[in-house]
C-alpha positions, 0 to 999 in steps of 0.5 A: 158300677159295672164288674170290669175284672178280665176273667183269666183263672176259673175263680174270676171266671165265677166272680165276675158271673156273680158280679153280673148278677148282682149288677142286673139285680138278680142278686140283691143287696142282703141276699146270701151267696151260695156257701163255698161248698155248693158254689164248687160243686155248681161250677164243678171246681175246687173249694179252694177256687170258690172260696177264692171267688167269694174272697174276690167279690168281697174284695171288688165291694160286691159282698161281704163275709159275715163270720160264721154266717157266709157271704152276703151281697153288699149294697152297690154305689150308685152308678159312677160313684166309686165306694169310698177306700179307708184312707178317705173314710178316715179323712173324712171322719178327722174333717168331721170331728174337726169340724165338731171341735170347732162348733163345740168351741164356738157354743161354748164361747156364746154360752160364755157371752150370755 
């Protein structure tokens, strides 16, 4: 998946640049991203702008915030495969739970016949 956000603000430009590095493989999954302070200094922007860029990357699925440790590059979905949204994951989980319950009932019925 290529980063397609239109960069209109400095934080979006920063996010697009970092996302490009992730898409190209320059930044591999599990890599710790620079701190807010380091990004702000590197890009000559405020800490707030750098924080917004990291938040945008997390929102777009490129990075994950780990409490007290910083932001890390996430595993990207395969090309053409969209990341699952929470509603989809919830629906899939409900379907799996239903299937397991049905299989459990079948096993119990079969065990009762023996």
